[in-house]
N, C-alpha and C positions, 0 to 999 in steps of 0.2 A: 470364317469360323472359329470360334475361340474355345481352345480346349488346353487345359494345362493337364500334361501327362501324367500318369500315376507314378511313372518310374522315377521321377525325379523329387519325388516326396521322401523327407529325410525322417519323418515321425515314425514311431513304432506302431504298428497296427496288430489286431488280432490276426490269427490264422486264415479266418474267412476274409478278413478285407486284404491280406496279401494274395489270397486266390483270386479274387476279384480283380485286383490290380494286374496280375500276371495275364490271365485269361481274357479280361474285357466281356466275360459272360457271366451270368446270373441266372439262378433259379426265380421262376414268375408264374404266379397264377394269372392265367388270362383265359379271356374269352374270344372266340372267332365268329361268333354269331348269337343271337339274343335268344334266350330261353330259360332252361330250368337248370338247376342245380349240376346235371350231368355235362353242362356246357362249360364249366371250370375245368381247365386242364392246365396242370404243372409240367413246366418243360423249361427250356434253356432260351434265353433272350439276351439280345446284346444289352450291355450296360448303358442307361441312358447318356448321350453326350452331351457336355456342358456347351451350350451354343449362345449364351447370354453372359454378359459380364458379371451379373448378379445372381447367377447359377450357383447353387450349392448341392455336392452330391454326397449322400448320407447313405453308410451301411445300415440297413433296416436291424433293430434289435427287438422291435415289438410293434406292433399295430392293433387297429381294434376294427370290429366289424360295426357297422351303421345300418339302420333300415335303408338308407339311400343306397347301399351296395346291393341289397336284394332286389330293390326296384329297378336298379340300373341294369342287373342282370337279364331282368326280363324286358328291356327295352325302354323303360320310364325316361321321358326327358330327352331321348334321343334327337329330336329335331331340333329343340332349343340349344342342346349342348354342342350339336354339330355347327351351329350359327358362331358358338363362341370358339370354336375349333378353328373357324376359318375354313370349314369344310373340307378338312384335311382328311385321310384315310382313318377310320376310327377303330378299325380292327387291324392285329390283335388288340384287345382292351384290357389293361390291368385295373381292376378294382382298389378300393381302399384309401380312405381321406386322411387319416392320421396315422402318426408315427413316432417312435422314438429311437435314436441311434447315434452312431458316430459319424462325424465327418471325414471324407475320404479324399474329397478334391473341391476345389472351387473356382469360380471365375475370377478374372483378375480385378474386378470391381469389387470384390468382397474385402476389405482389409483385415488385417489381424487383429486389429483391434474390436472389430465385429464378429468374426467366427476364424478360428483358427483349425487347421488340419488337426484331427485328433480329437476335438471337441465333443463333448456329448450335448447332444440337442434333441429338441422335440418341436413337432409342428404339424402344418397341414398341407393339402394339395387341393387347390380350387378344383370344382367339380367337373370342369371339362379336361383336367390333364390327365396324364398317365397316372396311376394311383400307387399306393405303397405296399400292396400285396406281394412284395417281391425282395430280393436280398438287398435291393439298392433302389433309392428313389432320388429323383431330382427334384429340389424344391427352390423358390425362390428366397434370398436372403430376409426378406422382409416377412416372410411366412414361417420362420424358425426361431427360438429362444434357446439360451441354454436351459439343459434339462435341470429341474428343481433337484438340489442336492439331498431333500429327503425323501424323493421317491425313486423307485426303481424304474427301468426302462418300460417295464410292463404296466405300473401304476401310472406312468406319465402318459403314454399311448392312450390309455383309457379315457383321458381328460379333455383331449383337444376339441374335437369335432362337436361333441354333444354339447360343452360348454359354449362354445361359440355359436352354436344354434339357438342354445337359450338366450343367450346375450342378444343375438339377432330379434329373436322372437319378441322380446322383453322390451330391449331399450331402443329399437328401431319401429318396428311394427306395432308395439305397445305404447310407444313414445315415452318410455321411462328416461329417455335422455334428458328431457325437458321437465321431469317432474321433479318433486320433493319427494324422495324414497322412503323417508322415515316414516312408519305409521301407515304405508301404501297397502291397501288389502289385495292380496292378488291368490287366485285359485289356481292350481295346478292340475290339469287333470293329467292323470298317468304318471303319478309321484314316484312310481319305484323303477321306471325304465331310465335309461342312459340320459335322456333330456331333462326327464321329470327331477333326476336324483340330482343333477347339477344345477338346475333351475333352483329348487328349494334352497339349495346352500349358496347360491348367487344371491337371491333376494333375503335371506337372512342375514349376509354379510351387509347389506345396505339399510339394515334397519326395518324392513317391510314385515308386515303381519302376514303370514304363509298358510293357507289352506290347502290340502292335497287329497286326491282321490286315489284310491288302490285297492287290490283285492284283500280280503281278510288276513291273508298270511303273510302281506306286506307290510302290514300296520307299523309294527314295531321298528322296521328299516327305517320307514319314511320318518317316524317320530324322531329316530335318534339322529335324523340329519337336522334337525331342528324345526319341522313343521309344526304351527302352533294348534293346528285342528287336522285330524286326518279322518275322511270320510270313508267307509268302507262301502264301495261301490254294490257289492252283492246284498247288502241291507234291504229289505224291502220298504224301507222308508228314506232310502239314500237321497232321492230327488227332494224329498220334503225338508230332510236336514241340511242340505247345501242351501234351500230358500230360506231357512230359518235364521241362519247367520247374517242377513241383509244383504247389502250391496257389495260388491266386489269392483275394485277399479278396473283390475284386469284379469280376465280367464285366458290361462294358456293351455290350449289344447294340445298335450304331448302324447295323447293316447288315440288321436284321430276319431274321435267322438263325432266330430261333426256339426256344424250350426245347425242343420235341420234335426238334429236329437238334442239339442240344448232345449231343456223346458223354458216354455214361455213365462213361467212365474219366478225363473232364475232372474236376479237383479245385478247388473253389471255396466259398466261405461264402455269397456272395449273386450272384444273376444276376439283372440290371435289364434288363428290354424297355423299348423305347420305344414298341413297337406292341402293346399290349394289345388284348384282344378286347373290351374294355368298349362303346367307341364303336360298335363294329360290332354288338355285341350290342343295343344299346338301339335302333340304327336298325333291325334286323331283328325284334326281339320286342317293342318297346316298353319304355318306362321302367322299370315294375316286373319284367316277365319277365326282360328284360334284365339288369337288376341282379341278381337272383336266379341267372341263367345264368352272369353273370360272377363271382360270388361262388363258386359252384360250381367253374367252371373254376380260378381260383386256389386253391381249398382242393386240387383233385384234384392241381394241379400240385406243390403242395408236400407232400402226403400221400405221396407215392413217393419223396421226397427228402430228406425232414426227417430221418430216421433216420440219414443218411449226414451229417448236419451241413450241409445245403444247403438255402437258401431262395430261392424266385423270387419277385420283385419286380416291379410295373409301375410306370414311371416316366411323367411328364406334365410338359409344359411348365408352370412355375409363375410368375405374374406379380408376382414379390416385389421390392419396391423395394430392400429391404437386399442381396439378390442382385445386382441390377444395380448399386448402387454397389460392390460389392466386384468384380465383373467389370470395371468401369470403371477402377477403381484399377490392375488388372492391364494392362488395354489401354494405359493412360496411361505406365505403368512399362514398356511394350514386352515384358511376359511372354507375352501374347497377343498375336499379329500375325494380320493378314489374310491369307487364302489363297483367292485368287479364281481359278475356273475359267475365266470368260469373262463379258464385259460385253456387254450388249446395250441398244440404245436403246430408249426408252418404247415406240416405236411397234411395236418387234419382239417384243412380249410373247409372242405364239403360237409364235414360232420358239424363244424362250427356255425354254418350258414343253415342248416337244418334247425340247430338249436335257435338261431335267431328266429326263424320262421315261426318257431313253436308259439311265440310271444310270451306272455306272463314274464316279463324281462324284471330283473331284481339288478339293475346296474348294466355294465358293460361286458360285451365279450370279447375278449383279448387275444389276439395271434402272437406267439412268441417264436423267436429264431434261436 
């Protein structure tokens, strides 16, 4: 096992980092069984141990909540995630996918020209790993980058997972990676949420024509992000207004509207949902039957639309280092800016989770230390 002792580092640290080094203990929000918000427990846990040459241990200064955290609290995806964990013991489980903080230790495979002790970084943790809703998190060096100098830890942490999810849905599932993006017409359903606000800015940075949907009270926010047309989803003529704009190359469903609720008169080439039934089917039926059920669901969704030139695609967060670097450049160039709905103190996580579950998102919910 590879472990670089905290006590041999010579860099200066915050008082909190020194405390972590001395005690090898940290505070963490964990669950010991799936359920509701009351399952979240704040307690002491051992600091993650560096067991790979490419591991980096980060003192967390800020993180953010994503819908996946709420879903995982209830057991969503447990069958699939256990496969990725190689069936290791899943509890206690720490949630939280993205973070910003200070490097306090690293494996011997991480060179100083990549990451140094004391560096400010931001990044993400793959879905099957222990998360960042703790005082320290273990991440791979390929999943972190220097924190943008123009942003605070709070702002940096708000951008990672949502923007990476938007990129995965658009560039991989939506096939934008092979398309000419300038002039591409994209409709973002749920333009005011975390993924929606990120997707709009990402698309505009690439010269796309962006249409978005949101509630009436979020229209000005969505327009300020650069959307060319914003539809009020509470307007009685909402469906007709979307239809009259013509054909969209991609519809990105960041609002969980569902293909079954997309009006048949809407014209599009590709519909991408970020809430496919794959993980739910695996939880319900087991891996083999779940995969077969999902394949049937996807075939059936496309079979009724393919003659009209429409395709239905399922998008997932993909932990791509290349994508993160691409997004980081846009963030540093201020082409993608943070949109924060509300910040909560670390000890207020249950209240933050309640706020997330209420919906009507206006950007991200951030957790600060």
